[in-house]
C-alpha positions, 0 to 999 in steps of 0.5 A: 791279319791287319797289324797296326804297327807303329813306325820306327820313326814314330816309336822314337818320337813318342819315346822321346816325349814320354822320356821327357815326362818321366824325367820330371821330378814329382813332389809329394803333393797328393793332387799332383800324384793323382794327375801324374798317375792318370798320365802314367797309366796311359804311358804304361799302356802305350809303352807296352804297345810300343815295346811290342811294335819295336820287337816286331821291327827287331824280329823283322830286321833279324829275319830279313833275307839279307841277314839270312844270306849273311848267316849262310855266308858266315857259316860257309866261311866257318865263322862261329855261331857267336861271331855270326850272332854278334854280327847280326846284333850289330846290324840290328843295333837300332832296332834293339835300342828301341826295344831296350828304350821301350822296356826302360820307359815302361818299367819307369812309368810302372815304378812311378805309378806305384810311387803315385799310389804310395803318395796318395795312400799317405795323404789318405792316411794323414787325412784319416789321422787328422780326423781322429785328433780331438779338437781340444788337443790342437 
C-alpha cells in the first residue's frame, strides 16, 4: 500500500498557517461568511487528513524498537505500567502535540463553518423579511 503521509515538518507548517486563519475574527457580513466558509470547508478536510497523518507518526513513535526495548527494560526493573506509559508519553510528546493541535484546528474550523452557515441563514431570513414589508410602511 502506497501511503501519502505528510511529514511531521509539513504538518507543523500547515497547522501554523491554518491556525493563523482560524484566529481571524469574522464580521457578520454574509458575503464574508460565504468566502470564509469556502476556505473553512477545505481546512476541515485538510486538518482531518493531517490528524490521521499525525496519528500515524505518533503510533510509529510509540511502536518503535527503542520504545519496545525501553518497555521491556522497565518491566524487568519492576516499573509499574503507569510509570512505563508516562515515560513513553514523555518520549512521544512532540507527536502527541501534533495530534492534539490537528484535532483542535479541525474542531475549530468545523465550529467556525457552522457559524458561517448561521450568518448566511440570518442574512437570507432578513432578505426574505425585507421583501414581505409593504412599500408604503417604509
